[in-house]
N, C-alpha and C positions, 0 to 999 in steps of 0.2 A: 815606880808606878803607884797609881794610886784603885785603890780598889773601894767601891761601893755597895755596900749589903744590905740591900730593903727589905724589912718584916713587916709586912702587910698589918694594919690596927685590927683585925677580929684575932690575930693569933696574946691578944695582950686581953681578953676579955674572959679567960680564964680555963682550965683544960680544957686538954682535946679529946673528942669523945675516942674509944677504939674499936675497931673490929676483934674481936677475940678466935673466930673459929668463921669459917667459909665453907660450904658443900661446892666444893671440886672449883674451879679456874676457867671449866668450861663451859659457858654458857649457850644454849643452842634458841633459838626465837619462839619467845612466845609460851617462855617456859617460867615457874617460880624456883628461885633459888634461896634457900634458907642463909642466915648470919645469926650471927650472936653477937651482941654489945655489950659494954660497961655501964650502960645508962639509957635514960630519957633521949632518941632520935628524932629531930624534928623533919629531916628531909633524905633522899639518898639518890644517887644519880652517879653513871655512867660517866665522863669526859677521856675524850680523844685524846692521846699524845702528841705534841706539838711536829709540825710537820713545816717548819718558817724556811722560806724562801723571799728576795727584793721587799726582806720590811714587812710580809705579810705570812699568815698562817693559812693556807689553805685546808688544811687537816683537824681543822678548829669544829667541835662538836661538844653538843652537851645534851646528856640522853638523860629525861626525867624517868624514874623509877616505880612507880605505885606501889607502896606498902602494906602490909599485913602485919601490923603487931601483936605480941603475945609475951608480955615482958619485955625481957631483955632477946625474946627471938622474934626475928622480922623476918618475912619473905619479900622477895624482891621480884616483881615482874616485868620481864622485858620486851618489849613488842615482838611483834610476829610483822613489822615491815620493816625490810631491810633496807629501806630507802631511809630511814627513820636514825638505824645503827648501823651502817655497813658493815660489812665485815672485820676484825681483824682486830689489835690490842685494845684497852681502855682499860683509865685508869679507874676506880669506883671507890667514893666519897661517899661519907655517911656527915652529916652536920648535926649538932650539938642543939637543945633547947637557947643557947645563948649563944649561936651563929655559928659557932666558931668549928672550922670542917677536921674530921679525922687525918690523920697518914693513909694513904691512898692503896687500893690492894689490886692488883694486876688480875685481869679479867680477859679472856679471849673468845670471842664470838665468832664460831668458825665458820667458813663456805659449807654448805647442805644443800643436796638436793640438783634441783637441773642447776641452780647457780655454779655448783662446784663444778658442774660438764663443762657449761659457758665459761667459765676461768681457766681450765684446763685447758679448751679449745683455744682461748686468747693467748695462754702462755704457749702453747705449741707453736700457733701460726706467728706468735712473734720471732722464737727461736728457728720457726722455718725460713722464715723472714731474712733472717740473721746468719743461716748458715749458706742458705742463697748467696746472700751476698759474698758472704768471705772466699764462697769457689768461685765466683764470679772474678773476685777481684785476683785471688789467690793462681787461682788451676791456673798451669802450666799448659794444658793440653795433654791430648793421652799418648803421645807420641815425640814429647816434645822435652828434651835431657834436662839435666839439673843446673847445666848452664845457660840456657835461656828458656826459662822458668819464671823470669820477669818481664820476659818480653809481651806487652798486651794480646792477645788472640781475639780478632774479634770473631764472633760465631752468631749473625745472622745477617739478615740482608740489608739493615738499615745503614751498615758502613759503606761507602761511596766504595766502588769499585769491585765490589767481591757478589757472587751468585752466591743465591739461598743454598745453604744446604753446608755440612760439614767437608763437603771436598773442597770449599773453596778455597781452606785458607793451605797456603804451602807451606808445606814442611821447614822448622825452622832449626839451624845447624849450630852446631859452638861458636863458630867462625860470621855466622852473622846473630850473634848476640847484642852486639855492640848499636848504641843508637844509629838508625842511616835515614837520611832522606827519602823518604815513597820513593821508588820507582820501578821499571816493570822491565825483563827482560829481553832483548831482543827475540822477536818474535819468530818462532821456527820453522822448518820448512810449510809454506804452506798454513801456518797456522796461529790461532791470534798469541798474542803476550799473555803468560799468565800473572794475575796482580799480587804484590809482594803485601803481606801484613805489616801495617806500619801505624802509629797511635793516630785516632781523631781528633783532630783540633774544629771545636764548631768558628766558624767565620762570624758567628754575629757580636765576636766580643772584642771585634778589629773597633778602629778607629771612626769616628762617625763621619760621614760623607759631608758634613756642613760645618764650617770653622761657629764654633759659639760666638753670642754677640758680644759686644765690648758692655764693658756697663755703663748707664747712662750718668752723666755728671750731676751733680749732687746739684738740686736750685737754690738760685741764689738772688729771687726777688721774693716779693711776700705771694701769698694768695688769697684771692678773694672768699669770704664765704659769706653768705647774703644775712644777713640780720634778720632775718627770720626762718634761717633753717631747720629749725625745731616749732615753730610757729609761737616763737616771743618773739618782740619784740626790743632789741637787746638796746634801741636807741636810749633805755632808759636803764635806770639800776645798776647794781652789779649784775657779777655772773650768776648769781645764785638765785637772782629775781628774775621774775619771769612776767611779763604787763603783758597781754594778747595781741596778737598782730592782728587782729579783727574780733572787736567787743563783740558780747553776747547782741541777738537781734533787739530791739526796745530799749538800748542803753542811752539815754539822752546825756547825763552826766558820768563822765567816764571817769574823771575826780574821784564823785562818791563811789562809785563803782569797785575804784581801787582802794578806797579810804576802806570799803565796808570789806574788802578782804586782805586788810590788813598791808598794803600799803599805799606811804607814806614819801614825803620829801623827797623825791627820786631826782638821780641826778641825770642832768641830760646828757649823754656820751655823745651824741654824732648829729644828728638831724630829729628836729622837732615836728616829727613828721603828725603824731598824734595832736598837734598844739596845746599841750599839756603846761606846757611853762606861759601862763598868763602874765608876767609877770617882765620875761626875759632876761630871770636873774640866772637863769643854770636850774635851777630845781623845779624840777616840775610838782604841780599840786600843792602848792605851799603856800597858796594862801587861801 
Protein backbone atom coordinates (compact mmCIF):
# COMPACT_ATOMS: atom_id res chain seq x y z
CA UNK A 1 0.00 0.00 0.00
CA UNK A 2 1.18 3.49 -0.84
CA UNK A 3 -0.20 6.60 0.88
CA UNK A 4 0.56 10.19 -0.11
CA UNK A 5 0.02 13.02 2.39
CA UNK A 6 -0.26 16.53 0.95
CA UNK A 7 0.56 19.56 3.08
CA UNK A 8 -0.18 22.91 1.38
CA UNK A 9 2.74 25.38 1.33
CA UNK A 10 0.85 28.06 3.28
CA UNK A 11 0.96 25.90 6.40
CA UNK A 12 4.75 26.44 6.57
CA UNK A 13 4.60 30.26 6.68
CA UNK A 14 4.13 30.49 10.43
CA UNK A 15 1.67 29.74 13.19
CA UNK A 16 -2.01 29.28 12.49
CA UNK A 17 -4.46 31.81 13.95
CA UNK A 18 -6.97 30.51 16.46
CA UNK A 19 -10.68 31.14 16.94
CA UNK A 20 -10.88 31.34 20.73
CA UNK A 21 -14.63 31.81 21.10
CA UNK A 22 -17.72 32.17 18.96
CA UNK A 23 -21.21 33.56 19.73
CA UNK A 24 -23.12 30.39 18.91
CA UNK A 25 -23.07 28.08 15.91
CA UNK A 26 -26.51 29.09 14.54
CA UNK A 27 -26.15 32.08 12.22
CA UNK A 28 -29.29 33.74 10.84
CA UNK A 29 -29.31 35.69 7.59
CA UNK A 30 -28.43 39.38 7.85
CA UNK A 31 -26.98 39.13 11.36
CA UNK A 32 -23.58 39.99 12.83
CA UNK A 33 -21.83 37.36 14.92
CA UNK A 34 -18.84 38.07 17.15
CA UNK A 35 -15.78 35.90 17.51
CA UNK A 36 -12.54 36.35 19.40
CA UNK A 37 -9.17 35.46 17.96
CA UNK A 38 -5.59 35.38 19.22
CA UNK A 39 -4.07 37.90 16.84
CA UNK A 40 -4.45 40.11 13.74
CA UNK A 41 -6.80 38.72 11.09
CA UNK A 42 -6.74 39.49 7.38
CA UNK A 43 -10.13 38.02 6.37
CA UNK A 44 -12.84 35.54 7.34
CA UNK A 45 -15.07 33.30 5.26
CA UNK A 46 -17.55 30.45 5.33
CA UNK A 47 -16.70 27.45 3.16
CA UNK A 48 -19.28 24.82 2.31
CA UNK A 49 -18.23 21.22 3.10
CA UNK A 50 -17.47 18.93 0.21
CA UNK A 51 -20.07 16.79 -1.54
CA UNK A 52 -18.01 15.10 -4.24
CA UNK A 53 -19.50 12.85 -6.90
CA UNK A 54 -18.25 11.92 -10.36
CA UNK A 55 -15.01 13.88 -9.78
CA UNK A 56 -16.87 17.17 -9.19
CA UNK A 57 -17.96 19.07 -6.08
CA UNK A 58 -21.40 20.63 -6.76
CA UNK A 59 -21.62 21.76 -3.11
CA UNK A 60 -18.50 23.94 -3.31
CA UNK A 61 -19.08 27.53 -2.13
CA UNK A 62 -17.01 30.35 -0.62
CA UNK A 63 -18.91 33.05 1.29
CA UNK A 64 -16.89 36.13 2.20
CA UNK A 65 -17.69 37.69 5.61
CA UNK A 66 -17.21 41.48 5.96
CA UNK A 67 -15.48 42.24 9.27
CA UNK A 68 -15.77 44.85 12.02
CA UNK A 69 -12.55 44.66 14.03
CA UNK A 70 -12.12 45.81 17.62
CA UNK A 71 -8.81 44.45 18.84
CA UNK A 72 -9.15 40.68 18.96
CA UNK A 73 -12.95 40.84 18.88
CA UNK A 74 -14.31 40.63 15.36
CA UNK A 75 -17.86 41.10 14.15
CA UNK A 76 -18.70 38.97 11.09
CA UNK A 77 -21.60 40.05 8.88
CA UNK A 78 -23.53 37.25 7.19
CA UNK A 79 -25.31 38.08 3.94
CA UNK A 80 -29.09 38.35 3.92
CA UNK A 81 -29.26 36.73 0.47
CA UNK A 82 -29.88 32.94 0.67
CA UNK A 83 -28.78 32.63 -2.96
CA UNK A 84 -25.24 33.55 -1.90
CA UNK A 85 -25.25 31.29 1.16
CA UNK A 86 -27.87 28.53 0.92
CA UNK A 87 -29.01 27.02 4.23
CA UNK A 88 -26.84 24.31 5.69
CA UNK A 89 -23.56 23.70 7.47
CA UNK A 90 -20.40 25.72 6.77
CA UNK A 91 -16.81 25.77 7.98
CA UNK A 92 -15.76 29.14 9.43
CA UNK A 93 -12.15 30.09 8.71
CA UNK A 94 -10.12 33.14 9.60
CA UNK A 95 -6.87 33.94 7.78
CA UNK A 96 -3.94 35.59 9.51
CA UNK A 97 -1.86 38.42 8.08
CA UNK A 98 0.74 35.87 6.96
CA UNK A 99 -1.86 34.12 4.74
CA UNK A 100 -2.22 31.08 7.00
CA UNK A 101 -5.78 29.88 7.74
CA UNK A 102 -7.07 28.75 11.10
CA UNK A 103 -8.62 25.43 12.00
CA UNK A 104 -12.30 25.61 11.03
CA UNK A 105 -15.29 25.93 13.33
CA UNK A 106 -18.68 24.54 12.28
CA UNK A 107 -21.49 27.03 11.66
CA UNK A 108 -25.06 26.29 10.60
CA UNK A 109 -27.21 28.67 8.58
CA UNK A 110 -30.75 27.46 9.32
CA UNK A 111 -33.79 27.60 7.07
CA UNK A 112 -36.06 30.42 8.21
CA UNK A 113 -39.23 32.23 7.14
CA UNK A 114 -41.05 31.27 3.93
CA UNK A 115 -38.18 29.05 2.85
CA UNK A 116 -38.79 26.78 5.85
CA UNK A 117 -42.39 26.27 4.75
CA UNK A 118 -41.32 25.60 1.16
CA UNK A 119 -38.72 23.11 2.34
CA UNK A 120 -41.24 21.35 4.58
CA UNK A 121 -43.74 21.17 1.72
CA UNK A 122 -41.04 19.83 -0.61
CA UNK A 123 -40.03 17.14 1.90
CA UNK A 124 -43.66 16.19 2.53
CA UNK A 125 -44.25 16.06 -1.21
CA UNK A 126 -41.30 13.71 -1.71
CA UNK A 127 -42.41 11.56 1.20
CA UNK A 128 -45.97 11.50 -0.14
CA UNK A 129 -44.86 10.46 -3.62
CA UNK A 130 -42.61 7.79 -2.09
CA UNK A 131 -45.42 6.48 0.11
CA UNK A 132 -47.79 6.40 -2.83
CA UNK A 133 -45.24 4.49 -4.87
CA UNK A 134 -44.70 1.98 -2.07
CA UNK A 135 -48.46 1.53 -1.71
CA UNK A 136 -48.91 1.06 -5.44
CA UNK A 137 -46.20 -1.60 -5.59
CA UNK A 138 -46.91 -3.36 -2.31
CA UNK A 139 -50.67 -2.94 -1.70
CA UNK A 140 -52.34 -6.30 -2.31
CA UNK A 141 -55.87 -4.94 -2.37
CA UNK A 142 -58.63 -4.53 0.16
CA UNK A 143 -59.75 -8.19 0.25
CA UNK A 144 -56.66 -10.05 -0.99
CA UNK A 145 -55.30 -12.79 1.20
CA UNK A 146 -51.64 -12.82 2.35
CA UNK A 147 -50.87 -15.61 -0.12
CA UNK A 148 -52.02 -13.47 -3.03
CA UNK A 149 -50.36 -10.26 -1.84
CA UNK A 150 -47.62 -10.43 -4.48
CA UNK A 151 -50.06 -10.58 -7.39
CA UNK A 152 -50.23 -7.19 -9.21
CA UNK A 153 -53.61 -5.51 -9.12
CA UNK A 154 -54.58 -3.06 -11.87
CA UNK A 155 -56.33 -0.02 -10.48
CA UNK A 156 -57.55 2.03 -13.41
CA UNK A 157 -58.92 1.81 -16.91
CA UNK A 158 -55.49 2.10 -18.55
CA UNK A 159 -55.05 -1.66 -18.16
CA UNK A 160 -56.43 -3.40 -21.25
CA UNK A 161 -59.54 -5.45 -20.79
CA UNK A 162 -60.57 -3.89 -17.48
CA UNK A 163 -63.38 -1.45 -16.92
CA UNK A 164 -62.90 1.63 -14.77
CA UNK A 165 -63.66 1.42 -11.09
CA UNK A 166 -62.62 -0.83 -8.21
CA UNK A 167 -65.23 -3.43 -9.06
CA UNK A 168 -63.47 -4.29 -12.30
CA UNK A 169 -60.79 -6.47 -10.69
CA UNK A 170 -61.85 -10.01 -9.87
CA UNK A 171 -60.96 -11.31 -6.38
CA UNK A 172 -57.81 -13.39 -6.25
CA UNK A 173 -57.92 -16.56 -4.21
CA UNK A 174 -54.92 -18.40 -2.73
CA UNK A 175 -55.22 -21.10 -5.36
CA UNK A 176 -54.88 -18.50 -8.08
CA UNK A 177 -51.79 -16.84 -6.62
CA UNK A 178 -49.38 -18.69 -8.93
CA UNK A 179 -48.51 -16.87 -12.17
CA UNK A 180 -50.80 -17.78 -15.02
CA UNK A 181 -51.39 -16.51 -18.51
CA UNK A 182 -54.22 -14.08 -19.09
CA UNK A 183 -57.43 -15.93 -19.66
CA UNK A 184 -61.14 -15.29 -19.32
CA UNK A 185 -63.63 -17.75 -17.86
CA UNK A 186 -66.36 -19.05 -20.04
CA UNK A 187 -69.29 -16.74 -20.39
CA UNK A 188 -72.18 -17.40 -18.08
CA UNK A 189 -75.74 -17.79 -19.12
CA UNK A 190 -76.06 -14.94 -21.55
CA UNK A 191 -73.46 -12.79 -19.75
CA UNK A 192 -70.00 -11.60 -20.84
CA UNK A 193 -66.87 -13.21 -19.41
CA UNK A 194 -65.22 -11.35 -16.56
CA UNK A 195 -61.57 -10.31 -17.13
CA UNK A 196 -58.86 -11.82 -14.96
CA UNK A 197 -56.16 -9.60 -13.48
CA UNK A 198 -52.71 -10.30 -14.93
CA UNK A 199 -49.41 -8.44 -15.33
CA UNK A 200 -49.49 -5.87 -18.12
CA UNK A 201 -46.62 -6.12 -20.59
CA UNK A 202 -45.81 -3.26 -22.96
CA UNK A 203 -45.66 -4.51 -26.52
CA UNK A 204 -43.38 -1.73 -27.79
CA UNK A 205 -40.40 -3.48 -26.18
CA UNK A 206 -40.57 -6.37 -28.65
CA UNK A 207 -38.37 -6.95 -31.66
CA UNK A 208 -38.45 -4.21 -34.31
CA UNK A 209 -40.39 -4.90 -37.46
CA UNK A 210 -37.41 -4.35 -39.77
CA UNK A 211 -34.12 -6.17 -39.92
CA UNK A 212 -30.96 -4.22 -39.12
CA UNK A 213 -28.80 -3.25 -42.06
CA UNK A 214 -25.61 -5.15 -42.67
CA UNK A 215 -22.40 -3.19 -42.06
CA UNK A 216 -20.98 -1.55 -45.16
CA UNK A 217 -17.68 -2.95 -46.44
CA UNK A 218 -14.54 -1.06 -45.57
CA UNK A 219 -13.30 1.17 -48.41
CA UNK A 220 -10.50 -0.40 -50.39
CA UNK A 221 -9.73 2.43 -52.83
CA UNK A 222 -8.54 5.99 -52.43
CA UNK A 223 -10.88 8.94 -52.17
CA UNK A 224 -10.13 11.97 -54.29
CA UNK A 225 -9.96 15.26 -52.42
CA UNK A 226 -9.90 18.46 -54.44
CA UNK A 227 -6.57 20.32 -54.04
CA UNK A 228 -8.44 23.56 -53.25
CA UNK A 229 -10.83 22.09 -50.70
CA UNK A 230 -9.67 24.65 -48.10
CA UNK A 231 -8.95 27.53 -50.47
CA UNK A 232 -5.29 26.58 -50.76
CA UNK A 233 -3.43 25.30 -53.79
CA UNK A 234 -1.83 22.17 -52.36
CA UNK A 235 0.01 21.55 -55.60
CA UNK A 236 2.77 23.63 -53.97
CA UNK A 237 4.69 23.34 -50.74
CA UNK A 238 4.12 21.15 -47.71
CA UNK A 239 1.00 20.29 -45.79
CA UNK A 240 1.41 23.29 -43.48
CA UNK A 241 1.83 25.79 -46.33
CA UNK A 242 -1.08 27.48 -48.07
CA UNK A 243 -0.49 28.97 -51.48
CA UNK A 244 -3.66 30.84 -52.48
CA UNK A 245 -5.79 29.02 -55.01
CA UNK A 246 -6.80 32.45 -56.29
CA UNK A 247 -4.39 35.35 -55.78
CA UNK A 248 -5.69 38.79 -54.79
CA UNK A 249 -6.96 40.93 -57.63
CA UNK A 250 -4.23 43.03 -59.21
CA UNK A 251 -1.39 40.61 -58.43
CA UNK A 252 0.97 40.68 -61.41
CA UNK A 253 3.97 38.80 -59.99
CA UNK A 254 2.81 35.79 -57.97
CA UNK A 255 6.32 34.79 -56.91
CA UNK A 256 6.97 38.29 -55.57
CA UNK A 257 3.66 38.13 -53.68
CA UNK A 258 4.60 34.74 -52.19
CA UNK A 259 8.11 35.97 -51.27
CA UNK A 260 6.58 38.97 -49.53
CA UNK A 261 4.48 36.58 -47.42
CA UNK A 262 7.36 34.25 -46.49
CA UNK A 263 6.97 31.60 -49.21
CA UNK A 264 10.15 30.64 -51.06
CA UNK A 265 11.43 27.55 -52.90
CA UNK A 266 8.12 25.71 -52.86
CA UNK A 267 8.18 22.12 -54.04
CA UNK A 268 5.77 21.37 -56.85
CA UNK A 269 3.84 18.36 -55.57
CA UNK A 270 1.62 17.79 -58.60
CA UNK A 271 0.54 20.08 -61.42
CA UNK A 272 2.13 23.52 -61.84
CA UNK A 273 -1.23 25.19 -62.53
CA UNK A 274 -0.01 28.62 -61.40
CA UNK A 275 3.08 28.47 -63.71
CA UNK A 276 5.40 29.18 -60.80
CA UNK A 277 8.11 26.65 -61.79
CA UNK A 278 9.68 28.78 -64.48
CA UNK A 279 12.81 26.64 -64.99
CA UNK A 280 11.03 23.29 -64.71
CA UNK A 281 13.19 21.89 -61.88
CA UNK A 282 10.22 21.01 -59.63
CA UNK A 283 10.77 24.01 -57.32
CA UNK A 284 8.45 26.99 -57.61
CA UNK A 285 9.72 30.57 -57.36
CA UNK A 286 13.39 29.60 -56.93
CA UNK A 287 14.80 31.89 -59.59
